[in-house]
C-alpha positions in Angstrom: 0.0 0.0 0.0 1.3 3.4 -1.0 0.9 6.2 1.6 0.2 9.2 -0.6 0.5 12.7 1.0 -1.8 15.2 -0.8 -0.3 18.7 -0.2 -3.1 21.2 -1.1 -3.0 22.6 -4.6 -0.4 20.3 -6.0 -2.5 18.1 -8.4 -3.3 15.7 -5.6 -6.9 15.5 -6.7 -5.8 14.3 -10.2 -3.5 11.8 -8.6 -6.3 10.5 -6.4 -8.6 10.1 -9.3 -6.0 8.0 -11.1 -5.3 5.9 -8.1 -9.0 5.4 -7.3 -9.9 4.3 -10.8 -7.0 2.1 -11.5 -7.2 0.3 -8.2 -10.9 -0.5 -8.5 -11.5 1.9 -5.6 -9.2 0.2 -3.2 -8.1 3.5 -1.9 -8.6 4.8 1.7 -9.1 8.6 1.9 -8.0 10.7 4.8 -9.4 14.3 4.3 -11.2 17.0 6.3 -8.7 17.7 9.1 -6.0 19.8 7.4 -6.8 22.8 9.7 -6.3 20.8 12.8 -2.6 20.3 13.3 -3.0 17.5 15.8 -5.4 15.6 13.5 -3.1 15.8 10.5 -0.2 14.4 12.6 -1.8 11.9 14.8 -3.2 8.6 13.5 -6.5 7.3 14.9 -6.4 4.4 17.4 -8.7 2.3 15.2 -6.3 2.6 12.2 -3.4 1.5 14.4 -5.4 -1.4 15.7 -6.3 -2.6 12.2 -3.2 -1.5 10.3 -2.5 -5.0 9.0 -6.0 -5.1 7.4 -5.6 -1.6 6.0 -2.2 -2.3 4.5 -3.3 -5.6 2.9 -6.7 -4.5 1.5 -6.0 -1.0 0.2 -3.6 -0.2 -2.5 -3.4 3.5 -1.6 -3.9 5.7 1.5 -4.4 9.3 0.2 -5.3 12.6 1.8 -4.4 15.9 3.5 -2.2 14.5 6.2 1.4 15.1 7.3 4.0 12.4 7.0 4.3 12.2 10.7 0.7 10.9 11.0 1.5 7.5 9.5 5.3 7.4 9.7 5.4 4.9 12.6 2.2 3.1 11.5 2.9 1.9 8.0 6.6 1.5 8.3 7.0 -0.9 5.4 4.8 1.2 3.0 6.3 3.4 0.3 5.6 7.1 1.0 4.9 9.3 -1.9 3.7 12.9 -2.5 3.4 15.7 -5.1 5.0 19.2 -5.0 4.6 22.4 -7.0 6.4 25.7 -7.5 5.9 27.4 -4.1 4.5 30.7 -5.3 2.1 29.1 -7.7 0.9 26.8 -5.0 0.3 29.6 -2.6 -1.5 31.7 -5.2 -3.7 28.7 -6.2 -4.6 28.1 -2.6 -5.4 31.7 -2.1 -7.7 31.8 -5.1 -9.4 28.5 -4.0 -10.1 30.0 -0.6 -11.4 33.2 -2.1 -13.7 31.2 -4.4 -15.0 28.5 -2.0 -13.4 28.9 1.5 -15.0 28.0 4.8 -16.1 31.1 6.7 -15.8 29.2 10.0 -12.0 29.3 9.5 -10.5 32.7 10.4 -7.9 32.7 7.7 -10.5 31.8 5.1 -12.8 34.6 6.3 -10.0 37.1 6.1 -9.3 36.2 2.5 -12.9 36.1 1.5 -13.6 39.5 3.1 -10.6 41.1 1.4 -8.8 41.8 4.7 -5.5 40.2 3.5 -3.9 39.8 0.1 -2.0 36.9 -1.3 1.3 38.1 0.1 -0.1 38.3 3.6 -1.7 34.9 3.1 1.7 33.4 2.3 3.0 34.5 5.8 0.8 32.1 7.6 2.8 29.2 9.1 1.2 26.3 7.2 0.7 28.2 3.9 4.0 29.6 2.7 6.0 26.5 3.7 3.1 24.0 3.5 5.0 21.5 1.5 7.9 21.4 4.1 5.4 20.9 6.9 3.5 18.1 5.2 6.8 16.3 4.4 8.5 17.1 7.7 10.2 14.2 9.4 11.7 12.6 6.3 14.3 14.0 3.9 13.1 14.6 0.4 15.7 12.2 -1.0 14.3 9.4 1.3 10.7 9.6 0.0 10.0 6.6 -2.3 8.6 8.9 -5.0 7.7 12.6 -5.3 5.6 13.8 -8.3 6.3 17.3 -9.6 3.1 19.0 -10.6 4.7 20.9 -13.6 6.0 17.6 -14.9 3.1 15.5 -13.9 2.9 13.3 -17.0 6.6 12.6 -16.9 6.3 11.9 -13.1 3.5 9.4 -13.7 5.5 7.6 -16.5 8.5 7.2 -14.2 6.3 6.1 -11.3 4.6 3.5 -13.4 8.0 2.2 -14.6 9.6 2.1 -11.2 6.7 0.5 -9.4 5.3 -1.6 -12.3 1.9 0.0 -12.7 0.7 -0.9 -16.2 -2.9 -0.2 -15.3 -2.0 3.5 -14.8 -0.1 3.6 -18.1 -3.2 2.2 -19.8 -5.5 4.6 -18.1 -3.5 7.6 -19.1 -3.5 6.4 -22.7 -7.2 6.7 -22.8 -6.9 10.5 -22.2 -3.6 11.0 -24.1 -2.2 12.3 -20.8 -3.5 13.2 -17.4 -7.3 13.7 -17.3 -8.6 17.0 -16.2 -10.3 16.9 -12.7 -11.4 19.3 -10.0 -12.9 21.8 -12.5 -15.5 24.2 -11.1 -18.6 25.2 -13.1 -18.2 28.7 -14.5 -21.0 30.0 -12.3 -19.0 29.0 -9.2 -15.9 30.8 -10.3 -17.2 34.4 -10.1 -15.2 36.2 -7.4 -13.8 39.6 -6.9 -11.0 40.3 -9.3 -7.5 39.7 -8.0 -4.4 41.2 -9.7 -1.3 39.3 -8.7 1.8 41.0 -9.9 5.4 39.8 -10.4 6.3 41.9 -7.4 3.8 39.9 -5.4 5.3 36.6 -6.5 8.8 37.8 -5.4 7.4 38.7 -2.0 5.6 35.3 -1.7 8.9 33.5 -2.4 10.4 35.3 0.6 7.9 33.5 2.8 8.5 30.1 1.2 12.2 29.5 1.7 11.7 26.0 3.1 9.4 25.1 0.2 11.7 26.5 -2.4 14.3 24.0 -1.1 11.9 21.2 -1.0 10.8 21.9 -4.6 14.4 22.1 -5.8 15.3 18.8 -4.2 12.2 17.1 -5.6 12.9 18.2 -9.1 16.5 17.0 -8.8 15.2 13.7 -7.4 12.7 13.2 -10.3 15.4 14.0 -12.9 17.7 11.2 -11.5 15.0 8.6 -11.3 15.0 6.0 -14.1 
């Protein structure tokens, strides 16, 4: 069973769709707790109690959880994730919150009400360096595989070759590449206009220093994988 860490706004939904379909739905999802730091880093007692069953039945465990949540539970499982250019990831998450955030979450409410811009948003602890926090506890080089969002098709090809996943290769051939998922109807995309400048991007990077390094190392790792 692969333990697949879905860092928000890194094509994790597309990866989940591929894993779900090609495994005949033998995928266990762990979502809904990404704003609770204890929940994303602490595995449930019932999962620990039945870890042998989980590991033998499911082919993938996928969701918004940190590495530390399952690091000492599924010790023999390959751990994988997906990363993205840090500024692009922050901007994408900001726009997602602006469009469909949860007003019960203070950070979301501040974005939706126009109290903070994308640069201020990037300063939050688990936003600017989200990728580092999700992967914390294991060096990038020690992950079994890390997809790079900007090279997703190449990443998938290498993943399939290394881990012998012909069913994924066949599935991708149906779409001539990665299928489009997570699209919102046009009616749901209407939000106040946001102008994000190159200057904004430079400022965002200043608050993503750890993620910049994670992204660099992940790209190097992908390039070396055969």
